[in-house]
VOBA-1610 file (N, C-alpha, C; in pm, whole numbers, padded with zeros to 5 digits, always signed):
BEGIN
Met+09965-03846-05461Met+10008-03875-05339Met+10121-03766-05306Asn+10131-03698-05185Asn+10244-03617-05160Asn+10376-03690-05168Glu+10470-03621-05235Glu+10590-03710-05274Glu+10663-03731-05133Lys+10671-03641-05047Lys+10741-03681-04914Lys+10676-03786-04827Phe+10538-03793-04826Phe+10468-03894-04769Phe+10489-04023-04835Ala+10492-04021-04975Ala+10513-04157-05049Ala+10648-04205-05010Gln+10755-04114-05002Gln+10883-04188-04955Gln+10873-04256-04831His+10802-04187-04738His+10799-04268-04611His+10712-04380-04621Val+10591-04396-04708Val+10517-04506-04730Val+10604-04616-04792Asn+10672-04598-04892Asn+10759-04697-04961Asn+10867-04740-04887Ala+10910-04700-04774Ala+11013-04740-04680Ala+10948-04844-04567Leu+10807-04854-04568Leu+10762-04933-04474Leu+10771-05099-04474His+10726-05132-04595His+10743-05286-04611His+10876-05333-04601Pro+10969-05282-04653Pro+11104-05345-04638Pro+11142-05345-04483Lys+11113-05246-04411Lys+11128-05242-04278Lys+11055-05350-04189Phe+10922-05369-04245Phe+10846-05482-04199Phe+10902-05606-04212Glu+10951-05632-04337Glu+11019-05762-04359Glu+11143-05779-04299Glu+11217-05671-04262Glu+11342-05691-04177Glu+11293-05723-04034Leu+11194-05669-03981Leu+11154-05711-03853Leu+11100-05848-03838Met+11029-05905-03941Met+10977-06045-03928Met+11085-06141-03953Ala+11192-06091-04030Ala+11311-06183-04068Ala+11404-06194-03950Ser+11390-06104-03853Ser+11495-06095-03741Ser+11479-06202-03647Ser+11588-06244-03573Ser+11570-06362-03469Ser+11510-06282-03341Pro+11418-06367-03283Pro+11355-06316-03173Pro+11438-06312-03048Ser+11446-06226-02970Ser+11513-06207-02841Ser+11425-06257-02714His+11487-06278-02611His+11398-06314-02499His+11452-06233-02380His+11388-06255-02265His+11404-06162-02143His+11537-06169-02095Gln+11594-06276-02091Gln+11736-06287-02044Gln+11844-06279-02153Gly+11807-06247-02264Gly+11905-06252-02387Gly+11901-06135-02482Leu+11856-06009-02433Leu+11857-05911-02533Leu+12001-05876-02579Pro+12015-05850-02699Pro+12147-05850-02756Pro+12211-05706-02699Pro+12330-05705-02673Pro+12407-05588-02630Pro+12415-05482-02734Asn+12394-05521-02859Asn+12408-05395-02956Asn+12271-05357-03019Met+12167-05354-02931Met+12047-05309-02968Met+12045-05182-03007Pro+11969-05147-03135Pro+11969-05002-03159Pro+11880-04917-03056Pro+11922-04790-03045Pro+11828-04730-02921Pro+11673-04701-02972Arg+11674-04676-03124Arg+11524-04623-03156Arg+11473-04732-03244Gly+11353-04754-03252Gly+11292-04833-03327Gly+11151-04879-03306Val+11101-04977-03390Val+10970-05045-03371Val+10995-05188-03321Tyr+10908-05232-03229Tyr+10936-05369-03185Tyr+10783-05447-03183Leu+10811-05570-03162Leu+10690-05662-03159Leu+10706-05767-03066Phe+10585-05798-02992Phe+10587-05926-02891Phe+10492-06019-02952Ser+10556-06147-02960Ser+10470-06246-02995Ser+10458-06359-02920Asp+10366-06447-02919Asp+10346-06545-02846Asp+10344-06689-02939Gly+10449-06722-02976Gly+10463-06845-03074Gly+10426-06763-03212Ser+10335-06826-03294Ser+10310-06753-03404Ser+10181-06649-03390Asp+10151-06612-03286Asp+10062-06513-03246Asp+10137-06377-03227His+10109-06280-03308His+10192-06142-03319His+10088-06058-03233Leu+10122-06023-03101Leu+10006-05958-03019Leu+10036-05804-03008Tyr+10147-05756-03014Tyr+10160-05609-02977Tyr+10274-05543-03045Val+10251-05426-03116Val+10358-05364-03164Val+10368-05220-03113Gly+10495-05179-03090Gly+10521-05062-03030Gly+10639-04991-03088Arg+10669-04873-03057Arg+10783-04805-03086Arg+10841-04708-02978Ser+10968-04708-02987Ser+11038-04625-02889Ser+11172-04557-02926Asn+11210-04452-02867Asn+11349-04391-02873Asn+11447-04443-02790Ala+11392-04556-02696Ala+11478-04619-02601Ala+11441-04753-02596Leu+11474-04838-02699Leu+11438-04987-02700Leu+11446-05073-02600Arg+11563-05065-02537Arg+11603-05154-02415Arg+11512-05105-02297Lys+11517-04979-02277Lys+11440-04924-02153Lys+11291-04955-02171Arg+11248-04952-02279Arg+11097-04965-02317Arg+11062-05114-02281Tyr+11162-05204-02336Tyr+11148-05356-02305Tyr+11111-05370-02162Gly+11207-05301-02086Gly+11186-05324-01931Gly+11084-05270-01879Met+11017-05156-01939Met+10899-05109-01889Met+10771-05215-01897His+10789-05284-02001His+10666-05385-02046His+10690-05516-01969Thr+10817-05543-01913Thr+10830-05652-01856Thr+10862-05668-01698Arg+10916-05550-01659Arg+10945-05535-01503Arg+10822-05529-01409Pro+10817-05623-01329Pro+10716-05640-01236Pro+10691-05511-01169Ser+10797-05418-01135Ser+10782-05295-01067Ser+10728-05197-01149Ala+10729-05200-01276Ala+10674-05089-01365Ala+10527-05077-01323Asp+10480-04941-01347Asp+10342-04914-01327Asp+10260-04934-01459Ser+10123-04939-01438Ser+10035-04967-01553Ser+10042-04832-01658Asn+10082-04719-01617Asn+10104-04607-01724Asn+10225-04634-01814Thr+10319-04713-01773Thr+10428-04742-01854Thr+10432-04875-01915Ala+10312-04946-01902Ala+10323-05082-01936Ala+10186-05112-02015Pro+10146-05049-02132Pro+10014-05056-02177Pro+09983-05200-02232Phe+10074-05277-02293Phe+10051-05405-02328Phe+10004-05494-02217Ala+10073-05490-02099Ala+10040-05568-01982Ala+09920-05521-01932Phe+09881-05396-01954Phe+09748-05354-01893Phe+09640-05405-01972Lys+09660-05403-02111Lys+09553-05466-02189Lys+09537-05611-02172Leu+09650-05699-02153Leu+09649-05832-02123Leu+09562-05840-01986Ala+09576-05764-01885Ala+09526-05777-01763Ala+09384-05740-01774Arg+09345-05641-01854Arg+09194-05612-01878Arg+09131-05731-01935Lys+09193-05788-02037Lys+09116-05896-02100Lys+09107-06014-01987Ala+09211-06048-01910Ala+09203-06159-01825Ala+09105-06133-01714Thr+09078-06019-01683Thr+08974-05980-01578Thr+08839-05942-01631Gly+08835-05935-01763Gly+08701-05892-01825Gly+08667-05752-01795Arg+08774-05670-01753Arg+08747-05532-01738Arg+08794-05460-01871Thr+08714-05479-01966Thr+08765-05422-02108Thr+08691-05284-02139Ile+08606-05229-02062Ile+08538-05114-02073Ile+08645-04991-02022Val+08676-04911-02100Val+08766-04782-02059Val+08689-04685-01989Ser+08727-04646-01875Ser+08663-04527-01808Ser+08756-04423-01758Tyr+08723-04295-01786Tyr+08787-04191-01751Tyr+08735-04101-01647Arg+08605-04144-01588Arg+08552-04084-01491Arg+08605-04138-01360Pro+08627-04048-01262Pro+08683-04098-01118Pro+08588-04210-01052Gly+08670-04295-01009Gly+08612-04429-00939Gly+08633-04555-01006Asp+08536-04644-00984Asp+08544-04774-01056Asp+08574-04782-01217Gly+08675-04860-01268Gly+08701-04863-01385Gly+08824-04787-01448Thr+08868-04694-01381Thr+08978-04606-01442Thr+09096-04667-01428Arg+09203-04638-01490Arg+09338-04700-01482Arg+09393-04677-01340Lys+09365-04585-01273Lys+09424-04562-01140Lys+09350-04655-01055Trp+09218-04668-01059Trp+09145-04761-00969Trp+09166-04900-00988Leu+09191-04941-01121Leu+09213-05069-01152Leu+09359-05112-01099Ser+09457-05019-01130Ser+09583-05053-01071Ser+09599-05085-00920Gln+09505-05046-00838Gln+09490-05078-00696Gln+09408-05182-00665Glu+09324-05230-00759Glu+09218-05331-00729Glu+09295-05457-00729Pro+09285-05540-00613Pro+09374-05668-00598Pro+09353-05761-00702Thr+09252-05807-00768Thr+09228-05892-00866Thr+09301-05849-01001Phe+09273-05725-01021Phe+09341-05663-01128Phe+09490-05643-01119Lys+09543-05610-01014Lys+09685-05603-00984Lys+09761-05739-01013Ala+09698-05848-00954Ala+09749-05967-00962Ala+09760-06018-01115Ala+09644-05985-01178Ala+09636-06007-01336Ala+09738-05927-01407Phe+09767-05810-01363Phe+09876-05725-01430Phe+10014-05766-01410Tyr+10030-05821-01296Tyr+10165-05886-01264Tyr+10188-06015-01328Glu+10081-06089-01348Glu+10090-06215-01431Glu+10119-06171-01565Ala+10059-06086-01624Ala+10071-06032-01766Ala+10229-05981-01780Lys+10284-05927-01693Lys+10415-05903-01708Lys+10508-06019-01726Leu+10467-06128-01637Leu+10553-06252-01631Leu+10531-06318-01788Arg+10416-06320-01820Arg+10378-06367-01955Arg+10448-06286-02064Ile+10463-06165-02060Ile+10540-06092-02155Ile+10683-06123-02167Gln+10745-06155-02032Gln+10876-06194-02028Gln+10899-06308-02120Lys+10811-06399-02136Lys+10834-06522-02205Lys+10813-06507-02355Met+10766-06404-02377Met+10724-06383-02537Met+10851-06349-02611Asp+10844-06382-02752Asp+10952-06336-02841Asp+10942-06184-02860Phe+11051-06126-02874Phe+11083-05985-02879Phe+11161-05966-03006Arg+11087-05898-03099Arg+11176-05844-03227Arg+11183-05704-03227Phe+11261-05654-03294Phe+11269-05496-03310Phe+11353-05467-03442Val+11331-05359-03488Val+11403-05308-03614Val+11429-05160-03578Gln+11554-05129-03634Gln+11608-04980-03605Gln+11511-04889-03697Glu+11452-04788-03638Glu+11405-04676-03711Glu+11430-04556-03639Asp+11510-04474-03691Asp+11539-04345-03625Asp+11435-04236-03646Asp+11401-04225-03756Asp+11298-04118-03798Asp+11165-04131-03721Pro+11130-04025-03643Pro+11005-04048-03566Pro+10873-04054-03659Thr+10866-03999-03762Thr+10753-04009-03848Thr+10734-04145-03909Arg+10855-04217-03953Arg+10846-04339-04010Arg+10827-04432-03890Gln+10878-04415-03763Gln+10853-04491-03647Gln+10688-04502-03629Ala+10622-04388-03639Ala+10495-04386-03620Ala+10419-04475-03728Leu+10457-04449-03851Leu+10382-04511-03976Leu+10413-04656-03953Leu+10525-04707-03932Leu+10566-04832-03923Leu+10515-04907-03810Glu+10504-04850-03702Glu+10404-04913-03590Glu+10267-04940-03645Met+10212-04857-03699Met+10065-04864-03763Met+10072-04971-03859Tyr+10162-04964-03957Tyr+10173-05072-04059Tyr+10183-05222-04010Cys+10293-05223-03915Cys+10302-05361-03875Cys+10176-05418-03787Ala+10110-05323-03710Ala+09999-05371-03629Ala+09897-05406-03729Ile+09873-05315-03818Ile+09759-05354-03918Ile+09794-05487-04013Ala+09931-05490-04058Ala+09968-05602-04119Ala+09947-05747-04068Leu+09987-05730-03929Leu+09978-05851-03850Leu+09846-05900-03765Ser+09768-05784-03781Ser+09642-05782-03709Ser+09663-05819-03557Ala+09756-05730-03496Ala+09797-05729-03370Ala+09665-05713-03271Pro+09628-05818-03222Pro+09505-05765-03138Pro+09508-05672-03015Phe+09629-05659-02968Phe+09649-05560-02853Phe+09682-05413-02897Asn+09677-05384-03026Asn+09716-05248-03062Asn+09582-05190-03108Asp+09548-05063-03064Asp+09435-04986-03127Asp+09488-04854-03130Phe+09422-04786-03225Phe+09463-04644-03253Phe+09348-04546-03223Asp+09272-04584-03130Asp+09160-04489-03095Asp+09207-04384-03012Asn+09134-04268-03028Asn+09158-04152-02930Asn+09095-04173-02805His+09160-04127-02707His+09098-04157-02576His+09071-04009-02503
//
């Protein structure tokens, strides 16, 4: 294995353990000393649902939870709304089924809003990771290790 890649890979599990050992935060109690960059996890009890990464963790959390944030900045809520409405087929052709169309459709719009409220109640954990390559690898590692059902690494 390439030595540089191996160094990145060897750093993943300790960061994963740090993430899982951290105390969860909640919507009204994000710590003031939150690191700016890292990998985060949304969990509903013992169900680990979604892993993400960001160079602005606090802002990213807000994008996932603010009712005013749009579907382009809240992929987790969008996926929850897709599941709730049965609109799980992704479409990129103009018209019915596209992200833009779904964002305007009343039933989906209501489900998206409810998803944001649900995410606000979830446990939120994070771990600092400044290196962008390790962030990407750690996001994948955590999502795979936790079998996070709302993560996919499919090309669109």
